[in-house]
C-alpha positions in Angstrom: -24.7 15.2 33.8 -21.4 14.8 32.5 -19.6 11.9 33.0 -16.2 13.5 33.0 -14.5 16.5 34.9 -15.4 20.0 33.6 -11.8 22.7 32.8 -12.5 25.6 35.3 -14.7 28.0 34.0 -14.2 30.9 36.9 -11.8 33.8 36.6 -9.2 33.8 39.8 -6.2 35.6 40.1 -3.8 33.5 38.1 -5.6 34.7 35.4 -4.5 38.2 35.6 -1.3 36.8 34.7 -1.4 34.7 31.9 -2.7 38.0 30.6 0.2 39.9 31.6 2.6 37.6 30.9 1.6 35.4 27.8 2.2 37.3 24.1 -1.0 37.9 22.0 1.3 37.0 18.7 1.9 33.1 20.2 0.2 30.1 18.4 -0.7 28.9 21.6 -2.9 32.1 22.5 -4.5 32.5 19.6 -5.7 28.7 19.3 -7.5 29.6 22.5 -9.0 32.6 21.1 -9.8 31.2 18.0 -11.4 28.1 19.0 -14.2 27.0 21.0 -12.5 23.8 22.4 -16.0 22.9 23.8 -16.9 20.1 20.4 -14.2 17.9 22.0 -16.6 16.9 25.2 -19.5 16.4 22.2 -17.8 14.0 20.1 -16.2 12.1 23.0 -19.5 11.9 25.5 -19.8 8.6 23.6 -16.9 7.3 24.9 -17.7 6.9 28.3 -19.7 5.6 30.9 -22.5 7.5 33.5 -21.2 4.9 36.1 -18.2 5.4 38.3 -16.1 8.1 39.0 -15.7 11.0 36.5 -12.5 10.6 33.8 -10.2 13.5 33.1 -11.3 16.1 31.1 -11.6 15.4 27.8 -10.6 19.1 26.5 -7.6 19.0 28.5 -6.3 15.5 27.8 -7.0 16.4 24.0 -4.7 19.6 24.3 -2.1 17.3 26.1 -1.9 14.9 22.9 -2.2 18.2 20.7 0.9 19.6 22.6 2.6 16.2 21.7 2.1 16.4 18.1 2.6 20.3 17.8 6.3 20.0 19.8 7.1 16.6 18.4 7.3 15.6 22.2 6.3 12.5 24.5 3.7 11.8 26.4 5.8 10.6 29.1 7.6 14.0 28.8 4.4 16.3 28.3 3.5 15.1 31.8 6.6 17.1 33.4 6.0 19.9 30.1 2.4 20.4 31.2 3.0 20.8 34.9 5.6 23.3 34.8 5.9 24.8 31.8 3.6 28.1 32.3 2.0 28.7 28.7 1.4 24.9 28.0 -0.6 25.0 31.7 -2.3 28.4 30.2 -3.5 26.4 27.0 -4.6 23.0 28.4 -6.9 24.9 31.1 -5.3 23.6 34.1 -5.5 25.3 37.5 -1.9 26.4 37.4 -1.8 25.1 41.7 -2.4 21.4 40.2 0.0 18.6 38.3 -1.1 17.2 34.9 -2.6 14.4 34.5 0.5 11.5 34.1 0.9 9.9 30.9 -0.3 6.8 31.3 -4.0 8.9 31.3 -3.2 10.0 28.3 -2.8 6.4 26.7 -5.7 5.4 28.6 -7.7 8.3 26.6 -6.1 7.2 23.7 -7.2 4.0 23.7 -10.7 4.9 24.8 -11.5 7.2 21.9 -9.5 4.7 19.3 -9.8 5.2 15.5 -12.9 6.2 15.0 -13.1 8.5 17.8 -10.3 10.7 16.6 -11.7 10.4 12.8 -15.1 12.1 14.3 -12.8 14.9 16.0 -11.4 15.8 12.5 -14.3 15.3 10.5 -16.0 17.7 12.8 -12.6 19.9 12.2 -12.7 19.7 8.6 -16.9 20.4 9.0 -16.4 23.9 10.5 -13.3 24.7 8.4 -15.5 23.8 5.8 -18.6 26.3 7.1 -15.7 29.2 7.7 -15.0 29.4 4.2 -11.4 28.0 4.5 -12.5 24.5 2.7 -14.2 25.5 -0.8 -14.3 21.8 -2.6 -13.1 23.6 -6.1 -9.9 21.3 -6.5 -8.5 19.0 -4.3 -5.0 17.8 -4.1 -4.0 14.2 -2.9 -1.1 12.7 -2.3 0.8 9.7 0.0 3.9 10.2 2.1 6.3 7.1 3.6 6.5 7.0 7.6 8.9 4.6 8.4 7.6 1.8 11.4 9.0 2.1 15.1 11.2 -0.6 15.1 15.2 -1.1 13.9 14.6 -0.4 10.2 18.3 -1.0 9.7 17.5 -4.5 10.4 14.2 -4.6 9.0 16.3 -3.8 5.2 18.7 -6.3 5.7 15.8 -8.7 5.2 16.1 -10.6 1.9 13.2 -9.4 -0.2 11.4 -12.0 -1.8 11.6 -12.5 -5.5 8.8 -11.6 -7.3 8.9 -8.5 -5.5 12.1 -7.4 -6.7 10.8 -5.0 -9.1 8.8 -2.7 -6.9 10.9 -3.1 -4.2 8.0 -3.9 -2.1 6.4 -6.8 -0.3 2.8 -7.9 1.4 5.1 -10.0 4.0 5.4 -9.2 7.6 8.8 -9.5 9.4 9.0 -12.5 11.4 9.3 -11.6 15.3 8.8 -7.9 13.8 6.9 -6.0 17.1 5.0 -4.4 14.4 2.9 -6.8 12.8 0.9 -4.4 10.2 3.9 -2.7 8.8 5.4 -3.8 5.3 8.0 -3.0 2.8 7.2 0.3 0.6 9.4 1.9 -2.3 10.1 5.4 -2.7 11.6 5.1 -5.6 13.0 2.0 -7.8 16.5 2.4 -5.8 15.0 3.4 -2.4 12.6 1.1 -0.1 11.2 1.8 3.3 9.7 0.0 6.2 6.6 1.4 7.8 3.3 3.0 6.6 1.8 4.9 3.5 0.2 8.6 4.8 -2.3 9.2 2.3 -4.0 13.4 2.8 -6.6 15.1 0.5 -6.1 18.7 1.0 -8.3 21.7 -0.3 -6.4 24.2 -2.7 -7.7 27.2 -1.5 -5.7 27.4 2.2 -4.7 23.6 2.2 -6.4 22.5 4.7 -6.5 18.7 4.9 -9.5 17.2 4.2 -9.0 13.4 4.0 -6.7 11.0 5.7 -5.9 7.9 5.7 -3.3 5.2 6.5 -1.9 1.9 4.9 1.0 -0.3 5.1 4.2 0.7 3.0 3.5 -2.3 0.6 0.0 -0.9 -0.5 -0.4 1.5 -4.1 -1.0 5.1 -3.5 -4.1 4.5 -6.2 -5.5 2.1 -3.8 -6.8 4.8 -1.6 -8.4 7.7 -4.1 -12.1 6.5 -2.9 -10.8 7.5 0.8 -9.8 11.2 -0.8 -12.6 11.7 -2.6 -15.2 10.6 1.0 -17.4 13.4 2.5 -18.2 16.5 0.8 -17.1 15.6 -2.9 -14.6 18.6 -4.4 -15.7 19.7 -8.0 -12.1 18.7 -9.2 -9.4 16.8 -8.0 -5.8 16.3 -8.8 -2.7 14.1 -7.9 0.6 12.8 -9.5 1.0 10.6 -12.4 1.0 7.2 -10.1 -2.9 8.2 -10.2 -3.3 8.1 -14.0 -4.5 5.1 -14.7 -8.3 4.4 -16.5 -10.4 2.9 -13.2 -9.2 6.0 -11.4 -10.4 8.3 -14.1 -13.8 6.6 -14.4 -14.3 6.7 -10.2 -13.8 10.4 -10.6 -16.3 10.7 -13.4 -18.8 7.8 -11.6 -18.5 10.8 -8.3 -18.9 13.4 -10.7 -15.5 15.0 -10.1 -13.2 16.7 -12.8 -10.4 14.4 -13.5 -7.1 16.8 -13.7 -4.6 14.1 -12.6 -1.2 14.5 -14.1 -1.0 12.9 -17.1 1.8 10.6 -17.8 1.4 11.2 -21.4 -1.2 14.5 -21.9 -3.0 15.3 -24.8 -1.9 18.2 -26.7 -5.7 19.8 -25.7 -5.3 18.8 -22.5 -1.8 20.0 -21.7 -2.9 23.6 -22.9 -5.9 23.9 -21.1 -5.4 26.7 -18.1 -7.3 24.3 -16.3 -5.2 21.9 -16.4 -1.9 23.6 -15.8 -3.1 25.6 -13.1 -3.9 22.5 -11.3 0.0 20.9 -12.2 0.8 24.0 -10.6 -1.3 23.5 -7.1 -0.2 19.9 -6.6 3.2 20.9 -5.2 1.2 22.2 -2.1 0.7 19.2 -0.9 4.3 18.0 -0.9 4.9 21.2 1.6 2.0 20.2 4.1 3.7 16.6 4.1 7.5 18.4 4.4 6.2 20.4 7.7 4.3 17.4 9.2 7.9 15.7 9.0 10.0 18.3 10.1 8.1 19.7 13.0 5.1 17.3 14.3 6.6 13.9 13.9 5.1 12.8 10.3 8.5 10.6 9.6 8.5 8.0 11.9 5.3 6.3 13.6 5.1 6.4 17.0 3.2 3.0 17.8 3.0 -0.1 16.2 -0.1 -1.2 14.2 -1.5 -0.1 11.5 -4.9 1.6 13.9 -3.0 3.5 16.3 -0.2 4.8 13.7 -3.5 6.3 11.8 -4.5 8.0 15.0 -1.2 9.5 15.3 -1.9 10.9 11.5 -5.5 12.0 12.8 -4.0 14.2 15.7 -1.4 15.5 13.5 -3.9 16.4 10.5 -5.3 18.4 12.9 -2.7 19.9 14.6 -1.9 21.2 10.7 -4.8 22.5 10.3 -5.7 24.0 13.6 -2.4 26.2 12.6 -3.7 27.5 9.6 -6.8 28.3 11.1 -5.0 30.1 13.9 -3.1 31.9 11.3 -6.1 32.6 8.6 -9.3 33.2 11.2 -9.0 36.6 13.1 -9.0 36.6 16.8 -12.6 37.7 17.3 -14.2 35.0 14.9 -14.6 32.5 18.3 -17.0 29.5 17.8 -14.9 27.5 15.6 -16.1 24.2 16.0 -19.8 24.8 16.7 -21.8 21.6 16.1 -22.6 20.7 13.0 
């Protein structure tokens, strides 16, 4: 017996209206046709109790959160959007005569699953993409981008940076009195600094599917998260920008039996002439497009919440949104069963 409500499964008069009015090329229509969303119930079941009243359908709640990040709108606003917006209502599987769950229910759902639950969902999506051939593991591209904290950044940046950190424009110290205790000063360059977090990702070079995701305070070095970027099924080769060009990083990859195509600060003539290395240098730019899309369209520029854990949840959902968009573009509508049990 399910500890949560199920989505309606019987066809009704309203479904014929949906079929007549919703464009077949609309992203939300494609997502509902390509993806079997039942995998969400499988992964969320451990976070629900068999006792007490049944909770709202985790599929419905996840889809509402999905819409928040897909269109970069708040959880408070999505409550109204899913109650009155025709296509949203169709997408989440809500009876047209009913109101959507309130925003506080979304917050409880997010806290119920926590980072562990959303990572399980993220890993399930990546595994399904790999199963469908969208991830080849031939070449993984890694990088990190800055993400400003959800605080008064201008006030934060007026704080005097400790003398010992001026060379790197970074600080491991929190701002006294800041509501976000985990955010830290970091550097985009020697002259540009920020206060917040870093979003680390690894993408598969074939279609740009995000396979690995991590979040760190802004002062952390990108190279410190190399092992997180090779977790799970190992790629045959890996590339990243020059910040990863360090002897211990190459040794880590060698130990994992991964070919290092990291861009060298001073490549040897033999390496620079290698077609494989040259191709990796060109393909590395793909990851910049991923960050650009996330920041421009899905709220990736700024943390929605306070704390590393909640910011990691935000980034995991954003990464799933990006992956699902690629899947909707690449897979045929007849594919179905995108996320079977793995």
